NUFIPA-198181 format. One record per residue: residue number from 1; residue in one letter; x, z, y of N, C-alpha, C in turn. Coordinates in steps of 0.2 Angstrom, whole numbers. Each point is the difference from the previous one (the first is absolute). Example, Ala and Ser with C-alpha at 12.3 -4.5 7.8 and 13.67 -1.06 7.14 Angstrom:
REM residues 2
REC   pos   code    n.c1    n.c3    n.c2   ca.c1   ca.c3   ca.c2    c.c1    c.c3    c.c2
REC     1      A      66      39     -28      -4       0       6       4       0       6
REC     2      S      -2      -4       5       4       1       6      -4       3       5
END
This chain:
REM residues 325
REC   pos   code    n.c1    n.c3    n.c2   ca.c1   ca.c3   ca.c2    c.c1    c.c3    c.c2
REC     1      M     153     173    -232       3      -6       2       8       1       1
REC     2      S       4      -5      -2       7       0       1       2      -1       7
REC     3      R       6       2       2       2      -2       7       0      -7       1
REC     4      A       1      -4      -5       0      -8       1      -7      -1       1
REC     5      F      -2       0       6      -7      -1       2      -3      -7      -2
REC     6      L       4      -5       1      -2      -7      -1       6      -4      -3
REC     7      S      -2      -5      -3       5      -5      -3       5      -3       5
REC     8      Q       6      -1      -2       4      -3       5       0      -8      -1
REC     9      S      -4      -2      -4       0      -7      -1      -4      -4       5
REC    10      T       2      -6       2      -4      -3       5      -2      -7      -3
REC    11      N       1      -1      -6      -2      -6      -4      -7      -2       1
REC    12      D      -5       4       0      -7      -1       0      -2       0       8
REC    13      L       2      -6       3      -1       0       7      -7       0       2
REC    14      S      -5      -2      -4      -7       0       2      -3       6       1
REC    15      S       4       6      -3      -3       6       0       4       5       5
REC    16      T       5      -4       3       4       4       5      -3       1       7
REC    17      V       0       6       2      -2       2       7       6      -1       5
REC    18      V      -1      -3       5       5      -1       6      -3       4       6
REC    19      I       4       5       2      -2       3       6       4      -2       6
REC    20      N      -3      -3       5       3      -3       6       0       5       6
REC    21      T       6       3       1       0       5       5       2      -3       7
REC    22      R       0      -6       1       1      -3       7      -5       1       5
REC    23      P       1       1       6      -5       1       5      -6      -5       0
REC    24      L      -6       2       1      -5      -5       0       1      -6       3
REC    25      E       3       0       6       1      -6       4       5      -5      -4
REC    26      R       3       2      -5       5      -5      -3      -1       0      -8
REC    27      A      -5       3      -2      -1       1      -7      -4      -6      -3
REC    28      A      -5      -4       4      -4      -4      -3       3      -6      -4
REC    29      P       5      -4       3       3      -5      -4       3       1      -7
REC    30      L       3       6       0       3       2      -6      -5       2      -5
REC    31      T      -5       4       2      -6       2      -4      -3      -6      -3
REC    32      A      -2      -5       4      -3      -6      -2       4      -4      -5
REC    33      H       6       0       1       5      -4      -5       0       3      -7
REC    34      L       1       7       0       0       3      -6      -7       0      -4
REC    35      Q      -5       1       4      -7      -1      -3      -1      -7      -3
REC    36      N       2      -5       3       0      -7      -2       4      -1      -7
REC    37      A       5       5      -1       4      -1      -6      -3       5      -5
REC    38      G      -5       3       1      -4       4      -5       1       7       0
REC    39      F       4       3       5       1       7       0      -6       4       4
REC    40      S      -1       6      -2      -4       4       3       3       4       5
REC    41      V      -1      -2       7       4       3       5      -4       5       4
REC    42      V       3       5       2      -3       6       4       4       0       7
REC    43      D      -4      -1       5       3       1       7       0       7       1
REC    44      M       6       3       1       1       7       2       6       1       5
REC    45      P      -2      -2       6       5       1       5       4       6       1
REC    46      M       6       0       0       4       6       2       3       1       7
REC    47      L      -2      -5       4       2      -1       7      -6      -2       4
REC    48      T       0       3       6      -5      -3       5       5      -1       6
REC    49      L      -1      -6       3       4      -2       6      -4       1       6
REC    50      A       3       6       3      -3       2       6       3      -2       7
REC    51      P      -3      -4       4       3      -2       6       3       6       4
REC    52      R       6      -2       4       3       5       4      -1      -2       7
REC    53      V       0       5       5      -1      -2       7       6      -4       2
REC    54      V      -1      -5       4       5      -4       3       3       3       6
REC    55      S       6       2      -1       3       4       6       3      -5       5
REC    56      D       2       3       6       4      -4       5       6      -2      -3
REC    57      A       4       3      -4       6      -2      -3      -1      -6      -4
REC    58      D      -6       0      -4      -1      -6      -4      -1      -6       4
REC    59      I      -4       1       6      -1      -6       5       7      -2       2
REC    60      E       4       4       2       6      -2       3       4      -4      -5
REC    61      L       0       2      -7       4      -4      -5      -3      -7      -1
REC    62      M      -7       0       1      -3      -7       0       2      -4       6
REC    63      Q       0       3       5       2      -4       6       7      -2       0
REC    64      D       4       4      -3       7      -2      -1       1      -6      -5
REC    65      W      -4       1      -5       0      -6      -5      -2      -6       4
REC    66      L      -6       0       3      -3      -6       4       5      -3       5
REC    67      A       4       5       2       5      -2       5       7      -3      -3
REC    68      G       0       0      -6       5      -4      -4       6       5      -2
REC    69      S      -1       7       0       5       4      -1       2       1      -8
REC    70      Y      -4      -3      -4       2       1      -7       1      -7      -4
REC    71      D       4       0      -5       2      -6      -4      -5      -2      -5
REC    72      A      -4       5      -2      -5      -1      -5      -5       6       0
REC    73      L      -6      -2      -2      -6       5      -1      -2       0      -8
REC    74      V       0       5      -3      -2       1      -7      -6       4       0
REC    75      I      -5      -3      -4      -7       3      -1      -1       1      -7
REC    76      V      -1       7      -2       1       2      -7      -7       0      -3
REC    77      S      -6      -1       3      -6       1      -3      -6      -4       4
REC    78      P      -5      -2      -3      -6      -3       3      -2       5       6
REC    79      T      -1       7      -2      -2       4       5       4       1       6
REC    80      A       7       0      -1       5      -1       6      -1      -6       4
REC    81      A      -1      -6      -4      -1      -6       4      -6       0       4
REC    82      A      -6       2      -3      -6       0       4       1       5       6
REC    83      S       3       6       0       1       5       5       4      -3       5
REC    84      G       6      -3      -2       4      -3       5      -2      -6       4
REC    85      L      -4      -4      -4      -3      -6       3      -5       2       6
REC    86      A      -4       6      -1      -5       2       5       4       2       6
REC    87      V       5       3       0       4       2       6       3      -6       3
REC    88      W       3      -4      -4       3      -6       2      -5      -4       4
REC    89      Q      -6      -1      -3      -5      -4       4      -2       3       6
REC    90      A       0       7       0      -2       4       6       5      -1       6
REC    91      L       6       0      -2       5      -1       5       1      -7       3
REC    92      K      -3      -5      -4       0      -7       3      -6      -1       4
REC    93      Q      -5       5       1      -6      -1       4       1       1       7
REC    94      P      -3      -3       5       1       2       7      -3       7       1
REC    95      T       3       3       5      -3       7       1      -3       0       8
REC    96      A      -5       4       1      -3       0       6       2       6       4
REC    97      S       1      -1       7       2       5       4      -3      -1       7
REC    98      S      -1       6       4      -3       0       6       4       2       6
REC    99      V       1      -4       5       4       1       6      -5       0       6
REC   100      N      -1       6       3      -4       0       6      -7      -3      -2
REC   101      G      -3       2      -6      -6      -2      -2      -1      -7      -3
REC   102      V       6      -4       0       0      -7      -2       3       0      -7
REC   103      W      -4      -3      -5       2       0      -7       3      -7      -1
REC   104      S       6       1      -4       4      -6      -2       2       1      -7
REC   105      E       2      -6      -3       3       0      -6       8      -1       0
REC   106      S       3       4      -4       7      -1      -1       2      -1      -7
REC   107      R       6      -3      -2       2      -1      -7       7       0       0
REC   108      T       3       4      -5       7       0      -1       2      -6      -3
REC   109      L       5      -3       2       2      -7      -2       4       0      -7
REC   110      Y      -4       2      -5       3       0      -7       0      -7      -3
REC   111      P       4      -2      -4       0      -7      -3      -6      -1      -4
REC   112      D      -2      -6      -1      -5      -2      -4       2      -1      -7
REC   113      Q       6       1      -2       3       0      -7       3       7      -1
REC   114      P       0       2      -6       4       6      -2       7       0       2
REC   115      P       3       5       3       7      -1       3       5       2      -6
REC   116      S      -2       0      -6       5       2      -5      -3      -3      -7
REC   117      H       4       0      -5      -3      -1      -7      -6       4      -1
REC   118      L      -5      -2      -4      -5       4      -2       1       0      -8
REC   119      I       1       6      -3       1       1      -7      -6       4      -3
REC   120      A      -4      -3      -4      -5       4      -4       2       1      -7
REC   121      V      -1       7      -2       3       2      -7      -3      -4      -5
REC   122      G      -7      -1       0      -4      -4      -5      -5      -5       2
REC   123      E      -3      -3      -5      -5      -5       2      -6       3       4
REC   124      A      -2       6      -2      -6       3       3       2       1       8
REC   125      T       6       3       1       2       1       7       0      -6       4
REC   126      A       3      -5      -3       1      -7       3      -7      -3       2
REC   127      A      -5       1      -5      -6      -3       1      -3       3       7
REC   128      V       0       7       1      -2       3       5       3      -3       7
REC   129      L       6      -1       0       4      -3       6      -2      -7       1
REC   130      Q      -1      -4      -5      -2      -7       0      -7      -1       2
REC   131      D      -4       5      -1      -7      -1       1      -2       4       7
REC   132      S       5       2       4      -1       4       6      -4      -5       5
REC   133      K      -3       3       5      -3      -3       5       4      -1       6
REC   134      L       6       1       0       5      -2       5      -1      -7       2
REC   135      P       0      -2       6      -1      -7       2       6      -5      -1
REC   136      F       4       1      -5       6      -5      -1       2       1      -7
REC   137      N       3      -5      -3       3       0      -7       7       3       0
REC   138      Y       2       3      -6       7       2       0       1       1      -8
REC   139      Q       6      -1      -1       3       0      -7       1       8      -3
REC   140      V      -3       1      -6       1       6      -3       5      -1      -6
REC   141      L       5       4       0       5      -1      -6      -2       6      -5
REC   142      Q       2      -2      -6      -1       5      -6       6       0      -4
REC   143      P       2       6      -3       5       0      -5      -2      -3      -7
REC   144      M       5      -3      -4      -2      -2      -6      -3       5      -5
REC   145      V       2       6       1      -3       6      -4      -3       5       5
REC   146      A      -6       2      -1      -3       4       6       2       7      -1
REC   147      N       6       2       2       2       7       0       6       0       5
REC   148      N       3       6       0       6       2       5       6      -5      -2
REC   149      E       1       0      -7       5      -4      -2       0      -7       1
REC   150      G      -7      -3       0      -1      -7       2       1      -1       7
REC   151      M      -2       4       4       2       0       7       7       0       2
REC   152      L       4       4      -3       7       0       1       4      -6      -2
REC   153      A      -3      -4      -4       3      -6      -3      -2      -6       5
REC   154      M      -5       1       5      -2      -5       4       6      -2       5
REC   155      P       1      -6       2       6      -2       4      -1       3       7
REC   156      E      -7       1       2      -1       3       7       2       7       0
REC   157      I      -1       4      -5       2       7      -1       8       0      -2
REC   158      E       2      -4      -4       7       1      -3       5      -1       6
REC   159      R      -2      -4       5       5      -2       5       0       6       5
REC   160      L      -4       4       0       0       6       5       6       4       0
REC   161      Q       3       2       5       6       3       0       0       5       6
REC   162      A       6       4       0       0       5       6      -2      -3       7
REC   163      G      -4       4       3      -2      -2       7      -7      -4       0
REC   164      D      -2      -3      -6      -6      -3       0      -6       5      -1
REC   165      K      -6      -2       2      -6       4       0      -5      -2      -4
REC   166      L      -4       4      -4      -5      -1      -4      -6       4       2
REC   167      L      -6      -2       0      -6       4       1      -4      -1      -6
REC   168      I      -3       6      -2      -4       0      -6      -7       3       1
REC   169      W      -5      -4      -2      -7       3       0      -2       3      -7
REC   170      R      -2       6       0       0       3      -7      -6       6       0
REC   171      G       0       3      -5      -4       7       0       5       5       0
REC   172      L      -2       6       1       4       6       0       3       2      -7
REC   173      G       6       1      -1       3       1      -6       2      -7      -3
REC   174      G       0       0      -7       2      -6      -4       7      -1      -2
REC   175      R       2      -5      -3       6      -1      -2       5      -2       6
REC   176      R       7       2      -1       4       0       5       6      -5      -2
REC   177      L       0      -3      -5       6      -4      -2       2      -5       5
REC   178      L      -5      -4       3       2      -5       5       3       4       6
REC   179      V      -3       5       2       2       3       6       7       3      -1
REC   180      D       1       4      -5       6       3      -2       6      -5       0
REC   181      T      -1      -6      -4       5      -5      -1       2      -3       7
REC   182      L      -5      -2       4       2      -3       6       3       5       5
REC   183      K      -2       6       0       3       5       5       7       1      -2
REC   184      A       2       0      -7       7       0      -2       4      -5       2
REC   185      R      -3      -6       2       4      -6       3       0       1       7
REC   186      G      -3       5       3       0       0       8      -6      -3       3
REC   187      V      -5      -2      -3      -5      -3       3      -5       5       3
REC   188      H      -2      -1       6      -5       5       3      -7      -2      -2
REC   189      I      -3       5      -2      -7      -1      -3      -5       5       4
REC   190      D      -5      -3       2      -6       4       3      -6      -2      -5
REC   191      S      -4       5       0      -6      -1      -4      -7       3       4
REC   192      I      -5      -3      -2      -7       2       3      -4       2      -7
REC   193      A      -2       6       0      -4       2      -6      -7       0       2
REC   194      W      -4      -5      -1      -7      -1       2      -5       4      -4
REC   195      Y       2       2      -6      -4       4      -4       3       5      -4
REC   196      E      -3       5      -3       3       5      -4      -4       0      -7
REC   197      R       3       2      -5      -3       0      -7      -2       8      -1
REC   198      T      -6       0      -2      -3       7      -1      -4       0      -7
REC   199      Q      -1       5      -3      -3       1      -6      -8      -1       1
REC   200      P      -3      -5      -3      -8       0       1      -3       6      -2
REC   201      T      -5       2       4      -4       6      -1      -3       1      -6
REC   202      D      -2      -6      -3      -4       0      -6       4      -2      -6
REC   203      A       7       0       0       4      -2      -5       0       5      -6
REC   204      Q       0       6       1       0       5      -6      -7       0      -3
REC   205      A      -6      -1       4      -6       0      -3      -1      -7      -4
REC   206      N       3      -5       2      -1      -6      -3       4       0      -7
REC   207      Y       6       3       0       4       1      -6      -4       5      -5
REC   208      Q      -3       5       2      -4       4      -4      -5      -3      -3
REC   209      Q      -4      -4       4      -6      -4      -3       3      -5      -5
REC   210      W       5      -3       1       3      -5      -5       2       4      -6
REC   211      V       3       5       0       2       4      -6      -6       2      -4
REC   212      K      -5       2       3      -6       2      -4      -3      -6      -4
REC   213      Q       0      -5       4      -3      -6      -3       4      -3      -6
REC   214      F       7       0       2       5      -3      -5       0       5      -7
REC   215      I       0       6       1       0       5      -6      -7      -1      -4
REC   216      N      -5      -1       4      -7      -1      -3       0      -6      -4
REC   217      Q       3      -5       3       0      -7      -3       4       0      -7
REC   218      I       6       2       1       4       0      -6      -2       5      -6
REC   219      S      -3       6       2      -3       4      -4      -6      -3      -4
REC   220      D      -4      -4       3      -6      -3      -3       3      -5      -5
REC   221      Q       6      -3       1       2      -5      -4       4       3      -6
REC   222      S       1       6       0       4       3      -5      -5       2      -6
REC   223      T       2      -1      -6      -4       2      -6       3       6      -3
REC   224      N       5       3       3       3       6      -2      -3       6       3
REC   225      Q       0       6      -4      -3       6       3       6       5       1
REC   226      S      -1       4       5       6       5       1       1       4      -6
REC   227      T       7       1      -1       2       4      -5       2       7       3
REC   228      N       0       0       6       1       6       4      -5       1       5
REC   229      Q      -4       5      -1      -6       1       4       1       0       8
REC   230      S       7       2       1       2       1       7       2      -7       3
REC   231      Q       1      -5      -4       2      -6       3      -4      -6      -2
REC   232      Q       1      -5       4      -4      -6      -1       4      -6      -2
REC   233      I      -2      -4      -5       5      -5      -3      -2      -7       4
REC   234      V       6      -3       2      -1      -7       3       3      -5      -5
REC   235      P      -4      -5      -1       2      -5      -5       7      -3       2
REC   236      A       5       0      -5       7      -1       1       1      -8       2
REC   237      Q      -5      -4      -2       1      -7       1      -2      -2       8
REC   238      T      -2       5       3      -2      -1       7       7      -1       4
REC   239      P       1      -6       4       6       0       3       0       4       7
REC   240      R       6       1       2       1       4       6      -2      -4       6
REC   241      P      -4       3       5      -2      -4       6       7      -1       3
REC   242      I       0      -6       4       6      -2       4      -2       1       7
REC   243      V       5       4       4      -1       1       7       5      -4       4
REC   244      I      -3      -3       5       4      -4       5       2       4       6
REC   245      I       7       1       1       2       4       5       4      -4       5
REC   246      S      -1      -1       6       3      -4       5       5       3       5
REC   247      S      -1       7       0       4       4       5       1       7      -2
REC   248      G       6       3       3       2       7      -2      -6       4       2
REC   249      T      -3      -1       6      -5       5       2      -6      -1      -5
REC   250      A      -2      -6      -2      -6       0      -5       2       4      -6
REC   251      F       6      -1      -2       2       4      -7       0       7       1
REC   252      E       2       3       6      -1       7       1      -7       2       0
REC   253      H      -4      -4       4      -7       2       0      -3       0      -8
REC   254      W       1      -5      -3      -2      -1      -7       2       6      -4
REC   255      T       7       2       0       3       5      -3      -4       7       1
REC   256      D      -1       1       7      -3       6       2      -7       1      -3
REC   257      I      -4      -6       0      -7       0      -2       0       1      -8
REC   258      V       4      -4      -4      -1       1      -7       2       7      -2
REC   259      K       5       3       3       3       7      -2      -6       5       2
REC   260      H      -3      -1       6      -5       5       2      -6      -1      -5
REC   261      V      -2      -6      -1      -6       0      -4       1       2      -8
REC   262      Q       6      -2      -2       2       2      -7       0       8      -1
REC   263      S       1       4       6       0       7      -1      -6       3       2
REC   264      D      -5      -4       1      -7       2       3      -4       0      -6
REC   265      S      -2       6      -3      -4       0      -6      -7      -2       1
REC   266      D      -2       0       6      -7      -1       2      -2      -7       0
REC   267      V       5      -5       0      -1      -7       1      -5      -3      -6
REC   268      V       2       2      -6      -5      -2      -5      -2       6      -4
REC   269      S       4       3      -3      -2       7      -4       7       3      -2
REC   270      K      -1       6      -1       6       4      -2       3      -2      -7
REC   271      S      -4      -4      -4       2      -2      -6       3      -7       0
REC   272      T       1      -3       6       2      -7       0       7       0       3
REC   273      I       4      -4      -4       7      -1       3       0      -6       4
REC   274      L       2       1       6       0      -6       5       7      -3       0
REC   275      P       0      -7       2       6      -3       0       5       2       5
REC   276      T       6       0      -1       6       1       4       3      -6       2
REC   277      L       5       0       5       4      -6       2       3      -4      -6
REC   278      T       1       3      -5       3      -3      -6      -5      -4      -4
REC   279      D      -6       1       1      -5      -4      -3      -2      -7       3
REC   280      F       4      -2       4      -1      -6       3       7      -4       0
REC   281      N      -1      -7       0       6      -4       1      -1      -3       8
REC   282      Y       6      -1       2       0      -2       8       4      -7       1
REC   283      V      -3      -3       5       3      -6       3       2       2       7
REC   284      V       7       0       1       2       2       7       4      -5       3
REC   285      L       0       1       7       4      -5       4       7       2       2
REC   286      G       5      -3      -3       7       1       3       3       5      -4
REC   287      E       7       1       1       4       5      -3      -1       7       2
REC   288      R      -2       1       7      -1       6       2      -6       4      -3
REC   289      L      -5      -4      -1      -6       3      -3       1       1      -8
REC   290      A       4      -5      -3       2       1      -7       4       6      -1
REC   291      N       4       2       5       4       6      -1      -5       6       1
REC   292      M      -5       0       4      -4       5       1      -4       1      -7
REC   293      V      -3      -5      -3      -4       0      -6       5       3      -6
REC   294      A       6      -3       0       4       2      -5       2       7       0
REC   295      A       0       3       6       2       7       1      -6       5      -3
REC   296      E      -6      -3       0      -5       4      -3      -1      -2      -8
REC   297      Q       5      -4      -3       0      -1      -7      -6      -4      -2
REC   298      L      -2      -5       4      -6      -4      -1       2      -7      -3
REC   299      H      -5      -4      -3       1      -7      -2      -2      -4       5
REC   300      Y       5      -5       2      -2      -4       6       3      -7      -1
REC   301      W      -2      -5       4       2      -7       0       2      -1       8
REC   302      Q       6      -2       2       2      -1       6      -2      -8       2
REC   303      V      -3      -1       6      -1      -6       3       3      -1       6
REC   304      E       2      -6       3       4      -1       6      -5      -2       6
REC   305      D      -6      -2      -2      -5      -2       5      -7       2      -2
REC   306      L      -5       0       4      -6       2      -1      -5      -5      -1
REC   307      S       2      -6      -1      -5      -6      -1      -4       1      -7
REC   308      P      -6      -1       0      -4       1      -6       3      -4      -6
REC   309      T       3      -6       0       3      -3      -5       6       4      -3
REC   310      T       4       3       4       6       4      -2      -3       6      -4
REC   311      I      -5       4       3      -2       6      -3      -4      -2      -7
REC   312      L      -4      -5       0      -3      -2      -6       5      -2      -6
REC   313      A       6      -3       2       5      -2      -5       3       6      -3
REC   314      A       1       5       5       3       6      -3      -4       4      -5
REC   315      I      -7       0       2      -4       3      -5      -1      -3      -6
REC   316      K       0      -7       0      -1      -4      -6       7       1      -5
REC   317      Q       5       1       4       6       1      -4       0       6      -4
REC   318      G      -2       5       4      -1       7      -3       6       3      -3
REC   319      R       6      -2       3       6       4      -3       2       5       5
REC   320      F      -4       5       0       1       6       5       6       4      -2
REC   321      I       4       2       5       6       3      -2      -2       7      -2
REC   322      A       2       2      -6      -1       6      -3       5       6       2
REC   323      I      -2       5       3       4       6       2       0       5      -6
REC   324      K       5       2      -2       0       5      -6      -2       7       3
REC   325      Q      -5       2      -4      -3       7       2       2       5      -4
END
């Protein structure tokens, strides 16, 4: 088999496989949308969102926010929203204490409305906030485009200047464009990392299983026989699978797994050539990820948000940026 493992064409969308690497908690809407459009979608998470222990410092930041110390609160994901809401709700509850054996309730007098603007990066995050069980209503703001650039364009963020304070609910790591831009203006930024991103324990096994099934499927469809007994021919008309990558950490995990499995002769057989990173097309979020993928000399399409309609449009257009190899 030639090193061109699969066709670069994505014209035959009905036979295109799409690999959704988003965490399971966030994958379902995109998977359903692409399946409804006729794609064969494989959920293959490259991230697990693991909760972190809430520290005393985190509680102090929450108390400072509730006391009105910040000009805005930015929530970057549904997971961050759910985690922050749980602590927010706990801080609003009365606490019991005992003095000389007599129990009484006390409550910190936090306001019944958020003390600053609430900004959710996307619709899913906003939905978690709006569906919360806190006993009052509040407005959740959203950027026109659900990314760092979209938030920077919001009036509530754009007007922040030296001496202002911003609190962020997030996960450990992630993009820093918002933080770096505002810090350059002199804005004071604090953040609470409610969770961290780790590689799922079954990620490599799931990829190995998919590779075996995919090779068997396209081999059964081929009417050609091997002209080299040490190689297996893959039909040239089979389009490259498309991989959706939404974070740098997910791409690092994907890269490690593909390279490891590709070098493992026991995955299928010693006579089978396994796919490399170049045997896939990629849909990636934002310029930073696009640069990471381009550095590996891969074919990709850059999107500016992760809405299912945006990703579907990118795949249908199929004009993946070709990197000279």
